[in-house]
C-alpha positions as CSV (number, residue, x, y, z in Angstrom):
1,M,98.5,123.0,117.3
2,D,95.1,121.7,118.1
3,I,95.3,121.3,121.9
4,F,96.5,124.9,122.6
5,P,95.6,128.3,121.2
6,E,98.1,129.2,118.5
7,D,99.2,132.4,120.2
8,T,100.0,130.5,123.4
9,V,102.2,128.0,121.6
10,S,104.0,130.6,119.5
11,S,104.7,132.9,122.4
12,A,105.9,129.9,124.5
13,T,108.3,128.6,121.9
14,S,109.8,132.1,121.4
15,S,110.3,133.0,125.1
16,P,113.4,132.3,127.2
17,A,113.2,129.4,129.6
18,S,113.8,131.4,132.7
19,S,110.7,133.5,132.1
20,L,108.5,130.5,131.8
21,Y,109.4,127.8,134.2
22,S,111.9,126.6,136.8
23,P,111.6,122.9,137.8
24,S,109.6,122.4,141.0
25,P,111.1,120.3,143.8
26,H,107.7,118.9,144.7
27,G,106.6,115.3,144.0
28,Y,105.4,114.3,140.6
29,G,102.0,113.1,139.5
30,S,99.4,115.1,141.3
31,W,100.5,118.5,139.8
32,V,99.8,117.2,136.3
33,Q,96.1,116.8,137.0
34,E,95.9,120.2,138.5
35,L,96.9,121.9,135.2
36,S,94.6,122.9,132.4
37,H,95.5,122.0,128.8
38,D,96.8,125.5,128.1
39,Q,98.9,125.4,131.3
40,Q,100.3,122.0,130.4
41,G,101.4,123.4,127.0
42,V,103.2,126.3,128.6
43,R,104.7,124.1,131.2
44,L,106.0,121.6,128.5
45,I,107.7,124.3,126.5
46,G,109.2,125.9,129.6
47,L,110.5,122.5,130.7
48,L,112.1,121.8,127.3
49,Y,113.9,125.2,127.3
50,Q,115.1,124.6,130.9
51,C,116.2,121.1,130.2
52,A,118.2,122.3,127.1
53,A,119.9,124.9,129.2
54,E,120.8,122.4,131.9
55,V,122.1,120.0,129.3
56,A,124.2,122.7,127.8
57,A,125.6,123.5,131.2
58,G,126.3,119.8,131.9
59,A,124.0,119.9,135.0
60,F,123.0,116.2,135.0
61,D,120.8,116.2,138.1
62,R,118.8,119.3,137.1
63,A,118.5,118.1,133.5
64,N,117.2,114.7,134.7
65,L,114.7,116.4,136.9
66,C,113.4,118.3,133.9
67,L,113.2,115.1,131.8
68,E,111.2,113.3,134.5
69,Q,108.7,116.1,134.5
70,I,108.5,116.3,130.7
71,N,107.8,112.5,130.7
72,Q,104.8,113.2,133.0
73,L,103.3,115.4,130.4
74,A,104.6,114.1,127.1
75,S,104.5,110.8,125.2
76,L,105.0,109.6,121.6
77,D,101.6,108.1,121.8
78,A,99.8,111.1,123.2
79,P,96.8,112.4,121.4
80,H,98.0,116.0,121.1
81,T,100.7,117.4,118.8
82,L,102.7,119.3,121.4
83,Q,102.9,116.4,123.7
84,R,104.4,114.2,120.9
85,L,106.7,117.0,119.8
86,A,108.0,117.3,123.4
87,A,108.5,113.6,123.7
88,V,110.7,113.7,120.5
89,F,112.8,116.6,121.9
90,A,113.0,114.9,125.3
91,D,114.5,111.9,123.6
92,A,117.0,114.1,121.7
93,L,118.0,116.0,124.9
94,S,118.5,112.7,126.8
95,R,120.8,111.5,124.1
96,K,122.7,114.7,124.2
97,L,123.1,114.3,127.9
98,I,124.3,110.8,127.5
99,S,126.8,111.9,124.9
100,L,128.6,113.9,127.6
101,L,129.6,110.5,129.0
102,P,131.6,109.0,126.1
103,G,131.8,105.5,127.6
104,V,128.1,105.1,128.2
105,S,127.3,106.7,124.8
106,R,129.5,104.3,122.9
107,A,128.1,101.3,124.7
108,L,124.6,102.3,123.8
109,Q,125.4,102.9,120.1
110,Y,125.5,99.2,119.3
111,S,122.0,98.5,120.6
112,T,120.7,101.6,118.9
113,A,122.2,100.6,115.6
114,A,120.8,97.1,115.9
115,S,117.3,98.3,116.5
116,S,117.4,100.9,113.8
117,S,118.6,98.4,111.2
118,G,115.6,96.3,111.8
119,E,113.3,99.2,111.1
120,A,114.8,100.1,107.7
121,H,111.6,99.1,105.8
122,L,109.5,101.1,108.2
123,V,111.6,104.2,107.5
124,T,111.0,103.7,103.8
125,A,107.2,103.5,104.4
126,A,107.3,106.5,106.7
127,R,109.1,108.6,104.0
128,R,106.5,107.6,101.5
129,H,103.7,108.7,103.8
130,L,105.4,112.0,104.4
131,F,105.7,112.5,100.7
132,D,102.0,111.7,100.2
133,T,100.6,113.9,103.0
134,V,102.6,117.1,102.9
135,P,103.5,118.8,99.6
136,F,107.1,120.0,100.2
137,M,108.9,117.2,98.3
138,K,106.3,117.3,95.5
139,L,106.8,121.0,95.2
140,A,110.6,120.6,95.2
141,Y,110.4,118.0,92.4
142,L,108.0,120.1,90.3
143,T,110.0,123.3,90.5
144,T,113.3,121.5,90.0
145,N,111.9,119.9,86.9
146,H,110.5,123.2,85.6
147,A,113.9,124.9,86.0
148,I,115.7,121.9,84.3
149,L,113.2,122.0,81.4
150,E,113.7,125.7,80.8
151,A,117.5,125.4,81.1
152,M,117.5,122.6,78.5
153,E,115.5,124.3,75.8
154,G,116.7,123.2,72.4
155,E,119.1,120.6,73.8
156,R,119.0,117.2,72.1
157,F,121.2,115.2,74.6
158,V,120.4,115.8,78.3
159,H,122.1,114.2,81.3
160,V,120.5,114.7,84.7
161,V,122.5,113.8,87.8
162,D,120.3,113.0,90.8
163,L,122.3,113.6,94.1
164,S,119.3,113.4,96.4
165,G,120.0,110.0,97.8
166,P,117.3,109.0,100.3
167,A,115.1,111.9,99.1
168,S,115.3,110.6,95.5
169,N,112.1,109.4,93.9
170,A,111.4,108.0,90.5
171,V,108.2,110.1,90.4
172,Q,110.3,113.2,89.8
173,W,111.8,111.8,86.6
174,I,108.6,110.4,85.3
175,A,107.2,113.9,85.6
176,L,110.2,115.2,83.7
177,F,109.4,112.6,80.9
178,H,105.9,114.2,80.7
179,A,107.4,117.7,80.5
180,F,110.0,116.8,77.9
181,R,107.5,114.9,75.7
182,A,105.3,118.0,75.6
183,R,108.0,120.5,74.5
184,R,108.4,121.8,71.0
185,G,110.7,119.6,68.9
186,G,110.0,116.6,71.0
187,P,112.0,115.0,73.9
188,P,115.8,114.8,74.0
189,H,117.9,111.7,74.4
190,L,117.8,111.6,78.2
191,R,120.2,110.0,80.7
192,V,119.7,110.0,84.4
193,T,122.4,109.1,86.9
194,A,121.3,108.4,90.4
195,V,123.7,108.5,93.4
196,H,122.1,106.5,96.1
197,D,123.3,104.1,98.9
198,G,119.9,102.3,99.2
199,G,121.4,99.1,97.7
200,K,121.3,97.4,94.4
201,E,117.6,96.3,94.7
202,C,116.5,99.9,95.2
203,L,118.5,101.2,92.3
204,A,117.4,98.3,90.1
205,S,113.8,99.0,90.9
206,M,114.2,102.7,90.0
207,A,115.9,101.7,86.8
208,A,113.1,99.3,85.8
209,V,110.3,101.8,86.6
210,L,112.0,104.6,84.6
211,A,112.9,102.4,81.7
212,K,109.2,101.2,81.4
213,E,107.9,104.8,81.6
214,A,110.4,106.1,79.0
215,E,109.4,103.3,76.6
216,A,105.8,104.2,77.0
217,F,106.6,107.9,76.2
218,D,108.9,106.8,73.4
219,I,111.8,108.7,74.9
220,P,115.4,107.6,74.2
221,F,116.5,106.9,77.8
222,Q,119.5,105.5,79.8
223,F,119.8,105.0,83.5
224,D,123.1,104.8,85.4
225,A,123.4,104.0,89.1
226,V,126.2,105.0,91.5
227,E,125.8,103.1,94.7
228,A,127.2,105.6,97.2
229,R,126.4,108.5,99.5
230,L,126.9,112.1,98.6
231,D,129.6,112.1,101.4
232,D,131.5,109.4,99.5
233,L,131.9,111.5,96.4
234,V,133.9,114.0,98.4
235,L,136.6,111.3,98.7
236,L,137.1,111.6,95.0
237,L,138.1,115.3,95.0
238,D,141.8,114.7,95.4
239,T,141.9,112.7,92.2
240,P,141.9,114.7,89.0
241,D,138.6,114.3,87.0
242,A,137.4,111.4,89.1
243,L,134.0,113.0,89.8
244,R,133.4,113.5,86.1
245,Q,134.3,109.8,85.5
246,V,132.1,108.4,88.3
247,L,129.1,110.5,87.2
248,R,129.9,109.6,83.6
249,V,129.7,113.2,82.4
250,R,130.3,113.3,78.7
251,S,131.0,116.1,76.3
252,G,128.1,116.9,74.0
253,E,125.5,116.4,76.7
254,A,123.8,119.2,78.5
255,L,124.2,118.6,82.2
256,A,121.6,119.3,85.0
257,I,122.2,118.5,88.6
258,S,119.4,118.0,91.2
259,V,120.0,117.7,94.9
260,V,117.1,117.7,97.3
261,S,117.7,118.0,101.1
262,Q,121.2,116.5,101.0
263,L,123.8,119.2,100.4
264,H,123.7,120.3,104.1
265,R,125.2,116.9,105.0
266,L,128.5,118.0,103.6
267,L,128.8,120.7,106.3
268,A,129.8,118.2,109.1
269,A,132.6,119.8,111.1
270,D,135.0,116.9,111.0
271,D,136.4,115.8,107.7
272,V,134.7,112.9,105.9
273,A,137.8,110.8,105.6
274,G,138.4,110.8,109.4
275,A,134.7,110.2,110.1
276,G,134.5,107.4,107.5
277,R,137.6,105.7,108.9
278,T,136.1,105.7,112.4
279,R,132.8,104.2,111.1
280,Q,134.7,101.5,109.2
281,Q,136.6,100.6,112.4
282,H,133.7,100.5,114.8
283,V,130.5,99.9,112.9
284,P,130.1,96.7,111.0
285,G,128.6,97.0,107.5
286,S,129.7,100.6,107.1
287,S,128.8,102.0,103.7
288,C,131.7,104.6,103.5
289,L,133.5,103.8,100.3
290,T,137.0,104.4,98.9
291,P,137.2,106.1,95.4
292,V,138.0,102.8,93.8
293,Q,134.9,101.1,95.4
294,I,132.7,104.0,94.2
295,M,133.9,103.6,90.7
296,A,133.4,99.8,90.8
297,R,129.8,100.3,91.9
298,S,128.9,102.7,89.1
299,S,126.6,100.7,86.9
300,P,127.9,99.8,83.3
301,R,125.3,99.7,80.5
302,S,127.2,97.1,78.4
303,F,130.4,95.1,78.4
304,G,132.0,97.7,76.2
305,E,131.2,100.4,78.7
306,L,132.7,98.2,81.4
307,L,136.0,97.9,79.5
308,E,135.9,101.7,78.9
309,R,135.4,102.3,82.6
310,E,138.1,99.9,83.6
311,L,140.5,101.6,81.2
312,N,139.6,105.1,82.5
313,T,139.9,103.9,86.1
314,R,143.5,102.6,85.3
315,L,144.3,105.9,83.7
316,Q,142.9,108.1,86.4
317,L,143.8,106.0,89.4
318,S,147.2,104.4,88.8
319,P,148.3,101.8,91.5
320,D,150.4,104.5,93.2
321,A,147.5,107.0,93.2
322,A,145.0,104.5,94.4
323,S,147.2,103.3,97.2
324,S,147.9,106.8,98.3
325,V,144.1,107.5,98.5
326,V,143.5,104.3,100.5
327,S,146.5,104.8,102.7
328,S,145.2,108.3,103.6
329,L,142.2,106.6,105.2
330,S,144.3,104.2,107.3
331,P,144.7,104.8,111.1
332,Q,148.5,105.0,110.8
333,S,148.4,107.6,108.0
334,P,150.1,110.9,108.8
335,A,147.6,112.6,106.5
336,A,144.8,111.1,108.5
337,A,146.3,112.4,111.8
338,Q,146.5,115.9,110.2
339,H,142.8,115.6,109.2
340,N,141.8,114.9,112.8
341,Q,143.5,118.1,113.9
342,R,141.5,120.3,111.5
343,T,139.3,123.0,112.8
344,P,135.5,123.0,112.5
345,A,135.9,125.2,109.4
346,A,136.9,122.1,107.5
347,G,133.2,121.4,107.0
348,A,132.7,124.6,105.0
349,A,135.9,123.9,103.1
350,K,134.7,120.4,102.3
351,L,131.5,121.7,100.8
352,G,133.3,124.4,99.0
353,R,135.7,121.9,97.4
354,F,132.7,119.7,96.3
355,L,130.9,122.7,94.8
356,Q,134.0,123.8,93.0
357,A,134.3,120.2,91.6
358,V,130.7,120.4,90.5
359,R,131.4,123.8,88.9
360,G,134.2,122.1,87.0
361,L,131.6,119.8,85.3
362,S,130.1,122.9,83.7
363,P,126.5,122.1,84.4
364,N,123.8,124.1,82.5
365,I,122.0,124.2,85.8
366,M,122.2,122.9,89.4
367,V,118.9,123.0,91.4
368,V,119.2,122.9,95.2
369,A,116.2,122.3,97.5
370,E,117.0,122.6,101.3
371,P,115.1,123.0,104.5
372,E,114.8,126.7,105.3
373,A,116.1,126.6,108.9
374,N,119.2,127.5,110.9
375,H,120.2,124.2,112.4
376,N,123.9,124.6,112.0
377,A,124.5,127.3,114.6
378,A,127.6,126.7,116.8
379,A,125.6,127.6,120.0
380,F,123.6,124.6,121.2
381,M,120.7,126.7,122.6
382,E,120.3,128.6,119.4
383,R,120.1,125.3,117.5
384,F,117.6,123.8,120.0
385,E,115.3,126.8,119.8
386,E,115.3,126.9,116.0
387,A,114.7,123.2,115.8
388,L,111.8,123.3,118.3
389,N,110.0,126.0,116.2
390,Y,110.8,124.4,112.9
391,Y,109.8,120.8,113.7
392,G,106.8,122.1,115.6
393,S,105.5,123.4,112.3
394,L,106.2,120.1,110.6
395,F,104.4,118.2,113.4
396,D,101.5,120.6,112.9
397,C,101.4,119.9,109.1
398,L,101.2,116.2,109.8
399,E,98.6,116.5,112.5
400,R,96.3,118.6,110.2
401,A,96.8,116.1,107.3
402,S,96.0,113.2,109.7
403,A,92.9,114.9,111.0
404,A,91.7,115.6,107.4
405,A,91.8,111.9,106.6
406,H,88.1,111.3,107.3
407,H,88.3,107.7,106.0
408,H,90.7,105.3,107.7
409,R,91.5,107.9,110.3
410,Q,93.0,105.3,112.7
411,H,95.4,104.1,109.9
412,A,96.3,107.8,109.1
413,A,97.2,108.3,112.8
414,E,99.4,105.2,112.9
415,E,101.2,106.4,109.7
416,R,101.6,109.9,111.2
417,A,103.1,108.4,114.4
418,R,105.6,106.5,112.3
419,V,106.7,109.6,110.5
420,E,107.1,111.5,113.7
421,R,109.2,108.8,115.3
422,L,111.3,107.4,112.4
423,V,111.8,110.4,110.1
424,L,111.3,113.7,112.0
425,G,112.4,112.2,115.3
426,E,115.6,111.1,113.7
427,E,116.2,114.5,112.2
428,V,115.6,116.1,115.6
429,R,118.2,113.8,117.2
430,G,120.6,114.8,114.4
431,V,120.2,118.5,115.1
432,V,120.0,118.4,118.9
433,A,121.8,115.3,120.2
434,R,124.8,114.9,117.9
435,E,128.1,116.8,117.3
436,G,131.1,116.6,115.0
437,A,130.9,114.3,112.0
438,E,127.8,112.5,113.5
439,R,125.7,115.7,113.2
440,K,124.7,115.5,109.6
441,E,121.5,117.5,109.8
442,R,123.1,121.0,109.4
443,H,120.3,122.8,107.6
444,E,120.9,126.5,106.7
445,R,118.8,129.3,105.3
446,L,119.0,130.3,101.7
447,A,120.9,133.5,102.4
448,Q,123.8,131.4,103.8
449,W,123.6,128.9,100.9
450,G,123.8,131.9,98.5
451,R,127.1,133.0,100.1
452,R,128.5,129.4,100.0
453,M,127.5,128.9,96.4
454,E,128.9,132.2,95.2
455,A,132.2,131.6,97.1
456,A,132.5,128.4,95.1
457,G,132.2,130.3,91.8
458,M,128.5,129.7,91.1
459,E,125.9,132.3,90.2
460,R,122.1,132.4,90.6
461,V,119.7,131.4,87.9
462,G,116.4,133.2,88.5
463,M,113.4,130.9,89.1
464,S,110.7,131.8,86.7
465,Y,107.1,133.0,87.3
466,G,105.9,130.1,85.3
467,G,107.5,127.7,87.7
468,M,105.7,129.4,90.6
469,M,102.4,129.2,88.9
470,E,102.8,125.5,88.3
471,A,103.6,125.0,91.9
472,R,100.5,126.9,93.0
473,K,98.4,125.0,90.6
474,L,99.6,121.8,92.2
475,L,98.6,123.1,95.7
476,H,95.1,123.9,94.4
477,S,94.6,120.6,92.6
478,M,95.6,118.6,95.7
479,G,93.5,120.7,98.1
480,W,96.5,122.1,99.9
481,A,96.0,125.8,99.1
482,G,95.5,128.1,102.0
483,S,97.6,126.7,104.8
484,Y,100.5,126.0,102.3
485,E,101.8,128.6,99.8
486,V,104.6,129.1,97.4
487,V,106.4,132.5,97.7
488,H,108.6,133.9,95.0
489,D,111.4,135.9,96.7
490,P,111.4,139.6,95.9
491,R,114.2,139.4,93.4
492,G,112.7,136.3,91.7
493,E,115.8,134.2,92.5
494,A,114.2,131.4,94.6
495,F,111.0,129.8,95.8
496,F,110.0,129.3,99.4
497,F,107.4,126.7,100.4
498,C,105.5,127.9,103.5
499,W,103.2,126.6,106.1
500,H,101.0,129.5,107.5
501,R,103.5,132.0,106.1
502,R,106.5,130.3,107.7
503,P,109.1,129.3,105.1
504,L,110.0,125.6,105.6
505,Y,111.8,124.8,102.4
506,S,113.6,126.8,99.7
507,V,114.5,125.9,96.1
508,S,117.2,127.8,94.2
509,A,119.0,127.3,90.9
510,W,122.7,127.9,90.1
511,R,125.3,127.7,87.3
512,P,129.0,128.3,86.9
513,A,129.6,132.1,87.1
514,A,131.7,132.0,84.0
515,C,128.7,130.6,82.1
516,R,127.0,133.8,81.0
517,H,123.9,133.3,79.0
518,S,121.7,136.1,77.6
519,G,119.6,137.5,80.4
520,G,119.8,136.6,84.1
521,R,116.7,134.5,84.4
522,L,115.1,131.4,82.9
523,G,112.2,131.9,80.5
524,S,108.8,132.6,82.1
525,S,106.8,130.2,79.8
């Protein structure tokens, strides 16, 4: 980071708190001016570690003392990266501390929800800036598309299911149009189904953009929308074949599934039904849906399809079945009471059930992009330390991109600040401050994802050398080569996207283990 030598920061963030700093009982203010920039950096990192330890121990007074001193050194508006990073983590630690007082925490949730709802459009703009300035999402889209293209060689009818939700972007599928149009034999009949809870306007906009591009490329195209979150789809798993029906998976179509930075959200410790019920009771405007509502929001393409869907809904969800699903979400339901008593292992079971349901759809390929970090550790201090290092790297990426914007530098700094506060800051709060069903940011490393996928009956599909070369070409063309790199893992089974050799994202491909094709890897063309 630019204010402090790199070795000072890296050694500070990897050292135990006790070896760096213990809060001083002296007054505040004057001691800040007495420290050099390097000393302030070491002091900040030490304070963060010490504060996290005090929060973990429930030591309110000592944690508050740490926070007061952090606030002397750090600010969201500070000119230096480490100061802004520390301010974000101080915010998360203070929220974690408040969560130890349930009454105070619940009272504050309403004002927090009200303020965040007014910033929804700013979050969208911040995500767009993040997409434009750092390459990770572009690389994820490109390598996902390359894997899909290779898996669909020779297929004439292709159905792509986009489960990426907030990380979904029409740009990915426009790029896929280009790739399909250039293949031998011409493009297939292509259908894209997007699962997204961004609202009808967002989905309608995506549909219009893609339809226009498909027409320009002369590609037979259909777009279906399912207005729901990925979490909502889990509610369908107790109903036979409902997932197939909602995603409109048809025989005769080759199926590809893309999920970018969303699968980890199914690892929440408490089960989704219990969490959804709580949100519906206490948070107005909750978007947690019942299976019937999810089906009702799946977009029909014609009146005939609407009738077909209605018929299928009646066949798959009889009144008795539907009422049993809905009653299982009610506060008085014995089943719901049982759910509330489940152990934290329910999170892993929930993901496993979802992956098994996906396996039952027999996709030709499922491509998964996830942050390469261990933010799902049970121990709070382990999670905190991992998050501090991981998000320190992302803050560094943004700072370098902002500094490189020679024209309109002030505007770039404002956009960077918005990303740090509304996107990365929210993720840090998710990792550090929240627990149970509220802690959705449960990133895991690829090795752990591999074990989870294989336990659900999936097997790896090797990522081709050609895909890696396309990704490296993108980095060079955008001027990102050098600091960023794409690494093919030694066995050729995944890609890692790195910043100064630190992996920050991974992309891997999977298929049902019973689906044995010739060879173990996609083509290298």
